[in-house]
A tleap script that builds the chain and sets N, CA, C and O, in Angstrom:
source leaprc.protein.ff14SB
mol = sequence {
  NMET ARG ARG SER THR SER ALA ILE VAL SER
  LYS VAL VAL ALA PRO LEU SER ASP SER ILE
  ARG ARG ASN LEU GLY GLU GLY TRP SER THR
  LYS ARG TYR TYR ILE GLU TYR ARG LEU LEU
  SER ASN HIE LEU ALA HIE GLY VAL VAL ALA
  LEU ALA ARG LEU GLY ALA SER ASP ASN LEU
  ILE GLU GLU PHE ALA ALA LYS TYR ALA GLU
  LYS LEU GLU PRO ALA SER SER ALA PRO ASP
  TYR HIE ASP ALA HIE GLY LYS ILE THR SER
  PHE ASP PRO SER LEU LEU GLY GLN ARG LYS
  ASN TYR TYR GLU LEU LEU SER PHE TYR GLU
  GLY GLU ILE ASN LYS CASN
}
set mol.1.N position { -87.703 26.296 52.668 }
set mol.1.CA position { -89.018 26.861 52.692 }
set mol.1.C position { -90.012 25.848 53.268 }
set mol.1.O position { -90.032 24.682 52.873 }
set mol.2.N position { -90.830 26.317 54.205 }
set mol.2.CA position { -91.799 25.459 54.861 }
set mol.2.C position { -93.095 25.396 54.087 }
set mol.2.O position { -93.604 26.429 53.651 }
set mol.3.N position { -93.640 24.205 53.907 }
set mol.3.CA position { -94.921 24.048 53.220 }
set mol.3.C position { -96.063 24.187 54.220 }
set mol.3.O position { -95.924 23.820 55.387 }
set mol.4.N position { -97.176 24.711 53.764 }
set mol.4.CA position { -98.322 24.876 54.655 }
set mol.4.C position { -98.941 23.520 54.966 }
set mol.4.O position { -98.819 22.565 54.198 }
set mol.5.N position { -99.602 23.464 56.103 }
set mol.5.CA position { -100.275 22.234 56.507 }
set mol.5.C position { -101.313 21.821 55.475 }
set mol.5.O position { -101.422 20.640 55.145 }
set mol.6.N position { -102.081 22.786 54.959 }
set mol.6.CA position { -103.119 22.436 53.981 }
set mol.6.C position { -102.520 21.847 52.710 }
set mol.6.O position { -103.131 20.975 52.091 }
set mol.7.N position { -101.342 22.305 52.313 }
set mol.7.CA position { -100.688 21.752 51.124 }
set mol.7.C position { -100.279 20.303 51.367 }
set mol.7.O position { -100.393 19.461 50.476 }
set mol.8.N position { -99.811 20.022 52.557 }
set mol.8.CA position { -99.408 18.655 52.904 }
set mol.8.C position { -100.641 17.763 52.996 }
set mol.8.O position { -100.658 16.666 52.438 }
set mol.9.N position { -101.673 18.230 53.699 }
set mol.9.CA position { -102.885 17.443 53.882 }
set mol.9.C position { -103.553 17.153 52.545 }
set mol.9.O position { -104.057 16.049 52.340 }
set mol.10.N position { -103.569 18.118 51.634 }
set mol.10.CA position { -104.230 17.899 50.345 }
set mol.10.C position { -103.562 16.791 49.545 }
set mol.10.O position { -104.206 16.175 48.696 }
set mol.11.N position { -102.298 16.528 49.795 }
set mol.11.CA position { -101.611 15.442 49.107 }
set mol.11.C position { -101.878 14.097 49.784 }
set mol.11.O position { -101.780 13.053 49.139 }
set mol.12.N position { -102.210 14.113 51.061 }
set mol.12.CA position { -102.429 12.890 51.823 }
set mol.12.C position { -103.902 12.479 51.831 }
set mol.12.O position { -104.216 11.292 51.747 }
set mol.13.N position { -104.792 13.445 51.930 }
set mol.13.CA position { -106.218 13.180 52.062 }
set mol.13.C position { -106.839 12.984 50.692 }
set mol.13.O position { -106.725 13.844 49.819 }
set mol.14.N position { -107.497 11.849 50.509 }
set mol.14.CA position { -108.138 11.534 49.233 }
set mol.14.C position { -109.419 12.343 49.070 }
set mol.14.O position { -110.142 12.555 50.043 }
set mol.15.N position { -109.709 12.795 47.853 }
set mol.15.CA position { -110.956 13.533 47.614 }
set mol.15.C position { -112.149 12.586 47.547 }
set mol.15.O position { -111.979 11.383 47.350 }
set mol.16.N position { -113.346 13.120 47.710 }
set mol.16.CA position { -114.566 12.321 47.583 }
set mol.16.C position { -114.913 12.174 46.109 }
set mol.16.O position { -114.845 13.144 45.354 }
set mol.17.N position { -115.279 10.983 45.702 }
set mol.17.CA position { -115.709 10.776 44.317 }
set mol.17.C position { -117.096 11.385 44.135 }
set mol.17.O position { -117.793 11.657 45.112 }
set mol.18.N position { -117.489 11.594 42.895 }
set mol.18.CA position { -118.815 12.148 42.613 }
set mol.18.C position { -119.918 11.234 43.144 }
set mol.18.O position { -120.928 11.711 43.660 }
set mol.19.N position { -119.724 9.936 43.018 }
set mol.19.CA position { -120.706 8.966 43.495 }
set mol.19.C position { -120.887 9.059 45.011 }
set mol.19.O position { -122.015 9.088 45.504 }
set mol.20.N position { -119.790 9.105 45.736 }
set mol.20.CA position { -119.842 9.195 47.199 }
set mol.20.C position { -120.458 10.529 47.607 }
set mol.20.O position { -121.296 10.571 48.507 }
set mol.21.N position { -120.059 11.606 46.963 }
set mol.21.CA position { -120.605 12.935 47.267 }
set mol.21.C position { -122.124 12.948 47.056 }
set mol.21.O position { -122.857 13.498 47.879 }
set mol.22.N position { -122.595 12.351 45.968 }
set mol.22.CA position { -124.024 12.302 45.657 }
set mol.22.C position { -124.781 11.497 46.720 }
set mol.22.O position { -125.839 11.916 47.189 }
set mol.23.N position { -124.229 10.345 47.091 }
set mol.23.CA position { -124.885 9.520 48.110 }
set mol.23.C position { -124.912 10.195 49.474 }
set mol.23.O position { -125.870 10.022 50.228 }
set mol.24.N position { -123.880 10.959 49.799 }
set mol.24.CA position { -123.878 11.680 51.073 }
set mol.24.C position { -125.012 12.692 51.119 }
set mol.24.O position { -125.629 12.892 52.166 }
set mol.25.N position { -125.287 13.329 49.986 }
set mol.25.CA position { -126.339 14.331 49.940 }
set mol.25.C position { -127.736 13.760 49.838 }
set mol.25.O position { -128.713 14.447 50.137 }
set mol.26.N position { -127.838 12.521 49.423 }
set mol.26.CA position { -129.167 11.933 49.197 }
set mol.26.C position { -129.348 10.618 49.956 }
set mol.26.O position { -130.030 10.576 50.980 }
set mol.27.N position { -128.742 9.558 49.456 }
set mol.27.CA position { -128.988 8.215 49.968 }
set mol.27.C position { -128.546 7.942 51.381 }
set mol.27.O position { -129.180 7.149 52.077 }
set mol.28.N position { -127.480 8.569 51.831 }
set mol.28.CA position { -126.958 8.272 53.163 }
set mol.28.C position { -127.172 9.405 54.151 }
set mol.28.O position { -126.589 9.396 55.235 }
set mol.29.N position { -127.983 10.362 53.801 }
set mol.29.CA position { -128.152 11.544 54.646 }
set mol.29.C position { -129.284 11.373 55.652 }
set mol.29.O position { -129.998 10.370 55.642 }
set mol.30.N position { -129.434 12.364 56.514 }
set mol.30.CA position { -130.536 12.350 57.483 }
set mol.30.C position { -131.864 12.657 56.808 }
set mol.30.O position { -132.905 12.664 57.465 }
set mol.31.N position { -131.838 12.910 55.502 }
set mol.31.CA position { -133.099 13.021 54.764 }
set mol.31.C position { -133.700 11.625 54.574 }
set mol.31.O position { -134.909 11.477 54.396 }
set mol.32.N position { -132.846 10.616 54.614 }
set mol.32.CA position { -133.314 9.238 54.454 }
set mol.32.C position { -133.320 8.468 55.776 }
set mol.32.O position { -134.244 7.702 56.047 }
set mol.33.N position { -132.291 8.674 56.593 }
set mol.33.CA position { -132.171 7.962 57.870 }
set mol.33.C position { -132.245 8.953 59.028 }
set mol.33.O position { -131.656 10.032 58.978 }
set mol.34.N position { -132.968 8.572 60.056 }
set mol.34.CA position { -133.111 9.429 61.226 }
set mol.34.C position { -131.759 9.633 61.904 }
set mol.34.O position { -130.886 8.767 61.837 }
set mol.35.N position { -131.596 10.764 62.544 }
set mol.35.CA position { -130.331 11.159 63.167 }
set mol.35.C position { -129.979 10.275 64.374 }
set mol.35.O position { -128.824 10.235 64.799 }
set mol.36.N position { -130.966 9.577 64.917 }
set mol.36.CA position { -130.724 8.703 66.062 }
set mol.36.C position { -131.335 7.327 65.828 }
set mol.36.O position { -132.224 7.164 64.991 }
set mol.37.N position { -130.861 6.365 66.559 }
set mol.37.CA position { -131.436 5.015 66.544 }
set mol.37.C position { -131.118 4.367 67.876 }
set mol.37.O position { -129.989 4.461 68.360 }
set mol.38.N position { -132.086 3.719 68.466 }
set mol.38.CA position { -131.922 3.039 69.769 }
set mol.38.C position { -131.097 3.860 70.758 }
set mol.38.O position { -130.191 3.322 71.394 }
set mol.39.N position { -131.389 5.132 70.897 }
set mol.39.CA position { -130.718 6.067 71.808 }
set mol.39.C position { -129.255 6.349 71.445 }
set mol.39.O position { -128.520 6.917 72.253 }
set mol.40.N position { -128.833 5.964 70.255 }
set mol.40.CA position { -127.486 6.262 69.766 }
set mol.40.C position { -127.598 7.271 68.624 }
set mol.40.O position { -128.694 7.531 68.128 }
set mol.41.N position { -126.485 7.826 68.216 }
set mol.41.CA position { -126.490 8.791 67.115 }
set mol.41.C position { -126.028 8.144 65.818 }
set mol.41.O position { -125.141 7.290 65.809 }
set mol.42.N position { -126.640 8.564 64.738 }
set mol.42.CA position { -126.326 8.079 63.398 }
set mol.42.C position { -125.029 8.751 62.921 }
set mol.42.O position { -124.993 9.968 62.738 }
set mol.43.N position { -123.995 7.980 62.726 }
set mol.43.CA position { -122.709 8.484 62.252 }
set mol.43.C position { -122.349 7.934 60.875 }
set mol.43.O position { -121.173 7.832 60.528 }
set mol.44.N position { -123.356 7.586 60.105 }
set mol.44.CA position { -123.120 7.026 58.776 }
set mol.44.C position { -122.281 7.968 57.916 }
set mol.44.O position { -121.277 7.549 57.341 }
set mol.45.N position { -122.677 9.223 57.825 }
set mol.45.CA position { -121.942 10.183 56.987 }
set mol.45.C position { -120.503 10.353 57.468 }
set mol.45.O position { -119.587 10.479 56.655 }
set mol.46.N position { -120.301 10.356 58.777 }
set mol.46.CA position { -118.946 10.503 59.328 }
set mol.46.C position { -118.053 9.336 58.916 }
set mol.46.O position { -116.903 9.521 58.520 }
set mol.47.N position { -118.610 8.134 59.019 }
set mol.47.CA position { -117.850 6.943 58.634 }
set mol.47.C position { -117.510 6.933 57.160 }
set mol.47.O position { -116.401 6.564 56.776 }
set mol.48.N position { -118.470 7.340 56.325 }
set mol.48.CA position { -118.250 7.386 54.877 }
set mol.48.C position { -117.143 8.383 54.539 }
set mol.48.O position { -116.233 8.066 53.772 }
set mol.49.N position { -117.217 9.573 55.104 }
set mol.49.CA position { -116.195 10.591 54.821 }
set mol.49.C position { -114.829 10.130 55.318 }
set mol.49.O position { -113.829 10.295 54.620 }
set mol.50.N position { -114.776 9.557 56.508 }
set mol.50.CA position { -113.497 9.084 57.043 }
set mol.50.C position { -112.883 8.019 56.133 }
set mol.50.O position { -111.696 8.084 55.812 }
set mol.51.N position { -113.684 7.050 55.723 }
set mol.51.CA position { -113.173 6.006 54.826 }
set mol.51.C position { -112.699 6.594 53.500 }
set mol.51.O position { -111.646 6.216 52.986 }
set mol.52.N position { -113.479 7.518 52.952 }
set mol.52.CA position { -113.100 8.139 51.675 }
set mol.52.C position { -111.799 8.915 51.814 }
set mol.52.O position { -110.920 8.819 50.958 }
set mol.53.N position { -111.675 9.677 52.882 }
set mol.53.CA position { -110.459 10.482 53.089 }
set mol.53.C position { -109.224 9.611 53.343 }
set mol.53.O position { -108.093 10.029 53.098 }
set mol.54.N position { -109.465 8.404 53.833 }
set mol.54.CA position { -108.354 7.474 54.041 }
set mol.54.C position { -108.006 6.706 52.773 }
set mol.54.O position { -107.061 5.917 52.754 }
set mol.55.N position { -108.780 6.943 51.706 }
set mol.55.CA position { -108.471 6.335 50.423 }
set mol.55.C position { -109.180 5.028 50.128 }
set mol.55.O position { -108.784 4.311 49.209 }
set mol.56.N position { -110.227 4.696 50.890 }
set mol.56.CA position { -110.971 3.459 50.635 }
set mol.56.C position { -111.653 3.537 49.269 }
set mol.56.O position { -112.012 4.618 48.804 }
set mol.57.N position { -111.821 2.402 48.647 }
set mol.57.CA position { -112.488 2.353 47.342 }
set mol.57.C position { -113.974 2.657 47.515 }
set mol.57.O position { -114.530 2.490 48.600 }
set mol.58.N position { -114.605 3.101 46.442 }
set mol.58.CA position { -116.043 3.359 46.477 }
set mol.58.C position { -116.808 2.092 46.842 }
set mol.58.O position { -117.802 2.157 47.565 }
set mol.59.N position { -116.354 0.938 46.350 }
set mol.59.CA position { -117.030 -0.332 46.664 }
set mol.59.C position { -116.994 -0.625 48.158 }
set mol.59.O position { -118.000 -1.045 48.729 }
set mol.60.N position { -115.845 -0.409 48.796 }
set mol.60.CA position { -115.721 -0.649 50.232 }
set mol.60.C position { -116.608 0.328 51.006 }
set mol.60.O position { -117.254 -0.059 51.980 }
set mol.61.N position { -116.641 1.582 50.580 }
set mol.61.CA position { -117.471 2.583 51.248 }
set mol.61.C position { -118.944 2.222 51.109 }
set mol.61.O position { -119.696 2.314 52.079 }
set mol.62.N position { -119.362 1.816 49.927 }
set mol.62.CA position { -120.756 1.427 49.713 }
set mol.62.C position { -121.123 0.199 50.544 }
set mol.62.O position { -122.238 0.104 51.057 }
set mol.63.N position { -120.191 -0.733 50.674 }
set mol.63.CA position { -120.409 -1.920 51.510 }
set mol.63.C position { -120.586 -1.512 52.972 }
set mol.63.O position { -121.499 -1.981 53.651 }
set mol.64.N position { -119.697 -0.628 53.449 }
set mol.64.CA position { -119.800 -0.121 54.820 }
set mol.64.C position { -121.155 0.559 55.037 }
set mol.64.O position { -121.840 0.287 56.023 }
set mol.65.N position { -121.535 1.442 54.113 }
set mol.65.CA position { -122.779 2.198 54.247 }
set mol.65.C position { -123.994 1.271 54.274 }
set mol.65.O position { -124.914 1.473 55.067 }
set mol.66.N position { -123.997 0.271 53.423 }
set mol.66.CA position { -125.118 -0.666 53.383 }
set mol.66.C position { -125.243 -1.425 54.707 }
set mol.66.O position { -126.344 -1.590 55.232 }
set mol.67.N position { -124.118 -1.881 55.240 }
set mol.67.CA position { -124.123 -2.621 56.505 }
set mol.67.C position { -124.529 -1.710 57.660 }
set mol.67.O position { -125.335 -2.104 58.503 }
set mol.68.N position { -123.983 -0.507 57.707 }
set mol.68.CA position { -124.296 0.439 58.781 }
set mol.68.C position { -125.778 0.814 58.742 }
set mol.68.O position { -126.426 0.917 59.783 }
set mol.69.N position { -126.306 1.018 57.535 }
set mol.69.CA position { -127.693 1.460 57.367 }
set mol.69.C position { -128.700 0.418 57.851 }
set mol.69.O position { -129.845 0.761 58.145 }
set mol.70.N position { -128.294 -0.835 57.938 }
set mol.70.CA position { -129.206 -1.890 58.397 }
set mol.70.C position { -129.772 -1.598 59.785 }
set mol.70.O position { -130.905 -1.978 60.081 }
set mol.71.N position { -129.005 -0.935 60.627 }
set mol.71.CA position { -129.447 -0.676 61.995 }
set mol.71.C position { -130.164 0.662 62.157 }
set mol.71.O position { -130.695 0.953 63.228 }
set mol.72.N position { -130.183 1.468 61.112 }
set mol.72.CA position { -130.782 2.798 61.196 }
set mol.72.C position { -132.290 2.764 60.979 }
set mol.72.O position { -132.835 1.827 60.396 }
set mol.73.N position { -132.938 3.801 61.461 }
set mol.73.CA position { -134.380 3.946 61.290 }
set mol.73.C position { -134.636 4.956 60.176 }
set mol.73.O position { -133.843 5.879 59.990 }
set mol.74.N position { -135.722 4.796 59.437 }
set mol.74.CA position { -136.018 5.769 58.380 }
set mol.74.C position { -136.315 7.145 58.976 }
set mol.74.O position { -136.867 7.257 60.070 }
set mol.75.N position { -135.945 8.169 58.247 }
set mol.75.CA position { -136.190 9.540 58.708 }
set mol.75.C position { -137.674 9.754 58.994 }
set mol.75.O position { -138.038 10.479 59.920 }
set mol.76.N position { -138.515 9.123 58.201 }
set mol.76.CA position { -139.962 9.307 58.355 }
set mol.76.C position { -140.496 8.787 59.686 }
set mol.76.O position { -141.642 9.066 60.037 }
set mol.77.N position { -139.680 8.029 60.437 }
set mol.77.CA position { -140.115 7.539 61.743 }
set mol.77.C position { -139.960 8.587 62.841 }
set mol.77.O position { -140.455 8.397 63.952 }
set mol.78.N position { -139.278 9.689 62.539 }
set mol.78.CA position { -139.090 10.753 63.527 }
set mol.78.C position { -140.422 11.445 63.800 }
set mol.78.O position { -141.202 11.673 62.876 }
set mol.79.N position { -140.688 11.779 65.063 }
set mol.79.CA position { -141.977 12.387 65.396 }
set mol.79.C position { -142.218 13.735 64.706 }
set mol.79.O position { -143.370 14.112 64.492 }
set mol.80.N position { -141.168 14.456 64.359 }
set mol.80.CA position { -141.338 15.782 63.759 }
set mol.80.C position { -141.013 15.815 62.267 }
set mol.80.O position { -140.878 16.895 61.692 }
set mol.81.N position { -140.885 14.654 61.636 }
set mol.81.CA position { -140.442 14.598 60.241 }
set mol.81.C position { -141.465 15.179 59.266 }
set mol.81.O position { -141.105 15.971 58.394 }
set mol.82.N position { -142.710 14.802 59.402 }
set mol.82.CA position { -143.716 15.143 58.394 }
set mol.82.C position { -144.236 16.568 58.473 }
set mol.82.O position { -144.675 17.118 57.463 }
set mol.83.N position { -144.197 17.172 59.642 }
set mol.83.CA position { -144.737 18.529 59.775 }
set mol.83.C position { -143.721 19.481 60.394 }
set mol.83.O position { -144.072 20.315 61.228 }
set mol.84.N position { -142.477 19.357 59.991 }
set mol.84.CA position { -141.400 20.153 60.589 }
set mol.84.C position { -141.340 21.579 60.078 }
set mol.84.O position { -140.914 22.476 60.806 }
set mol.85.N position { -141.749 21.803 58.865 }
set mol.85.CA position { -141.562 23.116 58.233 }
set mol.85.C position { -142.343 24.219 58.947 }
set mol.85.O position { -143.554 24.122 59.145 }
set mol.86.N position { -141.619 25.264 59.325 }
set mol.86.CA position { -142.246 26.451 59.894 }
set mol.86.C position { -142.632 26.376 61.354 }
set mol.86.O position { -143.182 27.339 61.890 }
set mol.87.N position { -142.365 25.269 62.012 }
set mol.87.CA position { -142.736 25.148 63.429 }
set mol.87.C position { -141.849 25.999 64.323 }
set mol.87.O position { -142.341 26.622 65.264 }
set mol.88.N position { -140.554 26.036 64.048 }
set mol.88.CA position { -139.626 26.877 64.805 }
set mol.88.C position { -139.349 28.091 63.940 }
set mol.88.O position { -138.879 27.967 62.809 }
set mol.89.N position { -139.644 29.272 64.481 }
set mol.89.CA position { -139.490 30.491 63.682 }
set mol.89.C position { -138.387 31.409 64.184 }
set mol.89.O position { -138.065 32.407 63.539 }
set mol.90.N position { -137.810 31.077 65.329 }
set mol.90.CA position { -136.677 31.855 65.844 }
set mol.90.C position { -135.841 30.945 66.739 }
set mol.90.O position { -136.284 29.873 67.151 }
set mol.91.N position { -134.644 31.390 67.025 }
set mol.91.CA position { -133.732 30.617 67.871 }
set mol.91.C position { -134.399 30.345 69.214 }
set mol.91.O position { -134.939 31.259 69.838 }
set mol.92.N position { -134.364 29.113 69.654 }
set mol.92.CA position { -134.991 28.706 70.906 }
set mol.92.C position { -133.924 28.101 71.822 }
set mol.92.O position { -133.565 26.935 71.661 }
set mol.93.N position { -133.412 28.887 72.789 }
set mol.93.CA position { -132.335 28.381 73.658 }
set mol.93.C position { -132.736 27.178 74.502 }
set mol.93.O position { -131.868 26.447 74.979 }
set mol.94.N position { -134.028 26.960 74.693 }
set mol.94.CA position { -134.449 25.800 75.495 }
set mol.94.C position { -134.157 24.483 74.782 }
set mol.94.O position { -134.182 23.421 75.404 }
set mol.95.N position { -133.879 24.548 73.478 }
set mol.95.CA position { -133.575 23.324 72.730 }
set mol.95.C position { -132.081 22.985 72.736 }
set mol.95.O position { -131.694 21.909 72.280 }
set mol.96.N position { -131.247 23.881 73.241 }
set mol.96.CA position { -129.802 23.619 73.279 }
set mol.96.C position { -129.512 22.379 74.119 }
set mol.96.O position { -129.964 22.269 75.258 }
set mol.97.N position { -128.762 21.460 73.551 }
set mol.97.CA position { -128.373 20.245 74.256 }
set mol.97.C position { -129.462 19.189 74.347 }
set mol.97.O position { -129.241 18.123 74.921 }
set mol.98.N position { -130.622 19.466 73.795 }
set mol.98.CA position { -131.728 18.513 73.830 }
set mol.98.C position { -131.652 17.600 72.610 }
set mol.98.O position { -131.170 18.001 71.550 }
set mol.99.N position { -132.119 16.406 72.766 }
set mol.99.CA position { -132.140 15.446 71.660 }
set mol.99.C position { -133.568 15.320 71.136 }
set mol.99.O position { -134.194 14.263 71.219 }
set mol.100.N position { -134.060 16.430 70.596 }
set mol.100.CA position { -135.423 16.430 70.077 }
set mol.100.C position { -135.571 17.527 69.031 }
set mol.100.O position { -134.721 18.411 68.922 }
set mol.101.N position { -136.643 17.466 68.273 }
set mol.101.CA position { -136.986 18.475 67.275 }
set mol.101.C position { -135.946 18.602 66.164 }
set mol.101.O position { -135.752 19.691 65.624 }
set mol.102.N position { -135.280 17.512 65.819 }
set mol.102.CA position { -134.204 17.579 64.827 }
set mol.102.C position { -134.685 18.156 63.499 }
set mol.102.O position { -134.080 19.093 62.979 }
set mol.103.N position { -135.758 17.611 62.951 }
set mol.103.CA position { -136.197 18.061 61.632 }
set mol.103.C position { -136.800 19.463 61.668 }
set mol.103.O position { -136.736 20.188 60.676 }
set mol.104.N position { -137.381 19.848 62.795 }
set mol.104.CA position { -137.864 21.216 62.952 }
set mol.104.C position { -136.676 22.183 62.954 }
set mol.104.O position { -136.719 23.226 62.301 }
set mol.105.N position { -135.621 21.834 63.689 }
set mol.105.CA position { -134.423 22.672 63.722 }
set mol.105.C position { -133.741 22.715 62.354 }
set mol.105.O position { -133.288 23.771 61.914 }
set mol.106.N position { -133.673 21.572 61.693 }
set mol.106.CA position { -133.072 21.522 60.360 }
set mol.106.C position { -133.817 22.451 59.403 }
set mol.106.O position { -133.197 23.198 58.645 }
set mol.107.N position { -135.131 22.401 59.441 }
set mol.107.CA position { -135.943 23.263 58.588 }
set mol.107.C position { -135.699 24.738 58.913 }
set mol.107.O position { -135.562 25.565 58.012 }
set mol.108.N position { -135.647 25.058 60.205 }
set mol.108.CA position { -135.401 26.444 60.617 }
set mol.108.C position { -134.050 26.945 60.105 }
set mol.108.O position { -133.973 28.016 59.504 }
set mol.109.N position { -132.977 26.168 60.343 }
set mol.109.CA position { -131.640 26.619 59.943 }
set mol.109.C position { -131.457 26.631 58.424 }
set mol.109.O position { -130.727 27.472 57.901 }
set mol.110.N position { -132.104 25.718 57.716 }
set mol.110.CA position { -132.057 25.783 56.246 }
set mol.110.C position { -132.698 27.087 55.754 }
set mol.110.O position { -132.207 27.721 54.819 }
set mol.111.N position { -133.798 27.472 56.401 }
set mol.111.CA position { -134.448 28.735 56.066 }
set mol.111.C position { -133.575 29.932 56.368 }
set mol.111.O position { -133.529 30.889 55.595 }
set mol.112.N position { -132.874 29.878 57.505 }
set mol.112.CA position { -131.962 30.974 57.867 }
set mol.112.C position { -130.819 31.094 56.843 }
set mol.112.O position { -130.445 32.199 56.447 }
set mol.113.N position { -130.282 29.965 56.428 }
set mol.113.CA position { -129.197 29.978 55.445 }
set mol.113.C position { -129.698 30.532 54.114 }
set mol.113.O position { -129.000 31.312 53.465 }
set mol.114.N position { -130.882 30.140 53.710 }
set mol.114.CA position { -131.424 30.591 52.424 }
set mol.114.C position { -131.794 32.067 52.425 }
set mol.114.O position { -131.903 32.673 51.359 }
set mol.115.N position { -131.991 32.660 53.608 }
set mol.115.CA position { -132.266 34.100 53.687 }
set mol.115.C position { -131.070 34.918 53.242 }
set mol.115.O position { -131.213 35.980 52.635 }
set mol.116.N position { -129.884 34.407 53.554 }
set mol.116.CA position { -128.649 35.180 53.321 }
set mol.116.C position { -128.005 34.846 52.042 }
set mol.116.O position { -126.964 35.411 51.709 }
savepdb mol mol.pdb
quit
């Protein structure tokens, strides 16, 4: 009998601890750090999840996050951070592929999700 891929992966992939899950939603998220820095993209959450899934200890993950965060900019430095709510009220195809209006788009899509 063949086992499903998800059954195999669930035995290999480590789960996220409550501490790591909480920090992903708060301390290490784009609510705290801007999505970009020096024309690069913020991949803090990706690195944290990858390390956790590979079985790294919470201490190692926290060390990685602290070091990575040193180069990031605060979310409040984004031009659209403080007045993002309600600026985009419908899908705007002109923003596709653009590196702008992140917090305005985030606010719009959070509103769309909460409608349903």
